[in-house]
VMD Tcl script that draws the C-alpha trace (Angstrom):
set ca {
  {0.05 9.73 6.78}
  {0.52 7.03 4.15}
  {2.85 6.93 1.14}
  {0.61 9.15 -0.94}
  {0.05 11.85 1.68}
  {-3.39 10.72 2.84}
  {-4.10 10.96 6.53}
  {-6.85 8.77 7.93}
  {-9.58 10.49 9.93}
  {-8.86 10.62 13.65}
  {-10.42 7.81 15.67}
  {-11.32 10.10 18.59}
  {-14.10 11.83 16.69}
  {-12.36 15.22 16.44}
  {-13.08 17.37 13.41}
  {-9.91 17.87 11.36}
  {-11.70 20.29 9.07}
  {-11.37 22.84 11.86}
  {-7.65 22.96 10.98}
  {-8.39 24.24 7.49}
  {-8.50 28.01 7.42}
  {-11.68 29.32 5.91}
  {-13.83 32.36 5.73}
  {-13.09 36.02 5.17}
  {-9.71 35.98 6.99}
  {-8.18 33.56 4.48}
  {-9.78 34.73 1.29}
  {-11.17 32.72 -1.57}
  {-7.91 32.20 -3.50}
  {-6.16 30.66 -0.49}
  {-9.16 28.49 0.36}
  {-9.44 27.41 -3.26}
  {-5.74 26.45 -3.30}
  {-6.20 24.37 -0.15}
  {-9.22 22.61 -1.62}
  {-7.45 21.91 -4.91}
  {-4.50 20.41 -3.04}
  {-6.85 18.24 -0.99}
  {-8.63 17.01 -4.14}
  {-5.26 16.22 -5.77}
  {-4.15 14.28 -2.69}
  {-7.42 12.34 -2.49}
  {-7.30 11.46 -6.19}
  {-3.74 10.17 -5.81}
  {-4.77 8.14 -2.76}
  {-7.73 6.62 -4.61}
  {-5.62 5.68 -7.62}
  {-2.95 4.18 -5.38}
  {-5.55 2.26 -3.37}
  {-7.06 0.75 -6.51}
  {-3.63 -0.45 -7.63}
  {-2.91 -1.89 -4.18}
  {-6.28 -3.70 -4.17}
  {-5.52 -5.22 -7.58}
  {-2.10 -6.34 -6.38}
  {-3.72 -7.97 -3.34}
  {-6.00 -9.91 -5.69}
  {-3.05 -11.08 -7.77}
  {-1.18 -12.23 -4.65}
  {-4.29 -14.02 -3.35}
  {-4.63 -15.89 -6.65}
  {-0.95 -16.74 -7.05}
  {-0.25 -17.77 -3.46}
  {-3.76 -18.97 -2.53}
  {-3.80 -16.80 0.57}
  {-6.30 -14.70 2.46}
  {-6.70 -10.95 1.89}
  {-4.97 -10.32 5.23}
  {-2.02 -12.49 4.26}
  {-1.79 -10.79 0.86}
  {-1.64 -7.41 2.61}
  {1.04 -8.64 5.02}
  {3.05 -10.08 2.13}
  {2.87 -6.79 0.22}
  {3.92 -4.75 3.26}
  {6.67 -7.22 4.19}
  {8.19 -7.26 0.71}
  {7.91 -3.48 0.42}
  {9.87 -3.05 3.61}
  {12.50 -5.67 2.84}
  {13.14 -4.60 -0.74}
  {12.97 -0.85 -0.01}
  {10.30 -0.40 -2.70}
  {7.32 1.75 -1.85}
  {4.03 -0.07 -1.39}
  {2.55 1.79 -4.35}
  {5.49 0.93 -6.65}
  {5.46 -2.70 -5.57}
  {1.72 -2.91 -6.22}
  {2.29 -1.48 -9.71}
  {4.99 -4.07 -10.39}
  {2.79 -6.93 -9.20}
  {-0.22 -5.85 -11.28}
  {1.95 -5.10 -14.34}
  {3.32 -8.65 -14.16}
  {-0.12 -9.99 -15.14}
  {0.30 -8.61 -18.67}
  {3.99 -7.83 -18.97}
  {7.36 -8.82 -17.60}
  {7.58 -10.30 -14.15}
  {9.01 -8.22 -11.29}
  {12.77 -8.45 -10.80}
  {14.22 -11.66 -9.37}
  {14.89 -10.14 -5.92}
  {11.26 -8.98 -5.70}
  {9.95 -12.36 -6.93}
  {12.15 -14.16 -4.39}
  {10.99 -11.85 -1.60}
  {7.33 -12.41 -2.57}
  {7.76 -16.21 -2.53}
  {9.62 -16.17 0.80}
  {7.08 -13.87 2.44}
  {4.17 -15.94 1.11}
  {5.80 -19.11 2.48}
  {6.33 -17.50 5.89}
  {2.71 -16.33 6.10}
  {1.36 -19.69 4.90}
  {3.46 -21.47 7.52}
  {2.26 -19.10 10.23}
  {-1.35 -19.64 9.15}
  {-0.89 -23.41 9.42}
  {1.03 -23.25 12.69}
  {4.40 -24.47 11.45}
  {7.58 -22.47 11.86}
  {8.08 -22.07 8.11}
  {11.30 -21.89 6.16}
  {14.42 -20.41 7.68}
  {15.05 -16.81 6.68}
  {17.16 -16.43 3.55}
  {20.65 -15.26 4.54}
  {21.11 -13.47 1.22}
  {18.32 -10.94 1.95}
}
mol new
graphics top color blue
foreach p $ca { graphics top sphere $p radius 0.5 }
foreach p [lrange $ca 0 end-1] q [lrange $ca 1 end] { graphics top cylinder $p $q radius 0.2 }
display resetview
């Protein structure tokens, strides 16, 4: 399950819909509540995904990196700054038309981008920052 409560479909081909109670035993109100909750969760996941995709584009433009590196940078900074991926993506995209993210987040983004660029080019990259 990801940060917005979305669980990816199983890779083994099993049908997860079998876990959802349905039919006369559950009743329409209970089934309707389950479906409404699922729709709410899927909408939140879609909105979050769109924001994350925009943040990836910003990182790719700013740091001239690949989509994979942009994803790794976003995940790395999220983990090291204890900011959820969704919140970090919002901060990155908001910085295109408002204030920049906080200095610790900007520093973490730069350091992570430098590490991933160095790894892509086969050099060891900068030493980790002791203040992190």
